[in-house]
N, C-alpha and C positions, 0 to 999 in steps of 0.2 A: 645643425645652425643653417639658422637662418638669414638673407643676407645682411640683413641691417645689422644682426649681432657679430656678423663679419665686418664688417665696416666697423663698426664700434671696439671691436676688438684691432684691429688695425690701427684706428686713430689714436688708443690708449698704448698700446705699444711704438707707434712714435712719438707722442708727448714722452713716453719712458725714457728713450732715446733722446730726446732732446735734452730733456731735464739733466739727466747723468751728461752728457757732454757740455751742456754749462756747468756745472758742479766740475767738472775735472778742467775746463777754463779758468773757472775763475778761480780756483784752487792753485792754478799754475801761474795767473798773472798776479796773483799774493792776496788776491782779496776772499773774506771769509764771509758767509752768509751766519749772521749772528741767529739763536735757536730761535727768535721769534721770527724772523723771516723764513729756515726752514720749516717752520710749524708751518705758520702762514702757507706757502706751497705746499704742502702734504696736505691740507686743508680744499686749497682749491682742485686740487688735482682729482683729489676723492670726490670731489661736488661733482668735476668733470666726469668721473667713473661712472657712479652714480644717479645717470641721467633720468632712468626711468621713475623713479620717486623723485619725482618735481618737489616735495616738502624736502625731504632728506638731501637732496641735492642742492636745493637753495640755500638750506641750514648750513651744509660744509664751507659753500661758497661765501656765504656771508661772514662765518666765524673767521675764514683766512684772509678775505678783506680789512675785517675790525683786526686781526693782530697785525697784520704790512701795516695798517695805518698807527698803531700804539708802536712799531715797531721804530715807524718813519716819525715817529713825535720824539720819542725816546732819543734816538739819533740827531735830531734836529738841536733838543735840548741838550745834550751833551756836548755839540759842536758850539753851541751858544757860551756856554761854562767856559769851553778852551779859548774862543776868543776873548773874552771878559779878561779873563787871567792873565791872557797875552797882554792886552790894553793896559793893565796897571803896571 
């Protein structure tokens, strides 16, 4: 294994550990990731892992960002509907 491959492996493992800890902390606090947010997270991590092929890496990262934005918009609309119902 070359030195750069070792660095990439260490970084990928570190990110996986951080992600696992974040999921456990979020579950412990009572928050849940939506399916879109979890899928966006997976796409972004996959884009980081496949950084050797720039087209694939950017594609996964872009898909993850698009899904995250879609989830944010969806949650904002849901919150807006709740506020309107409370004001009535």
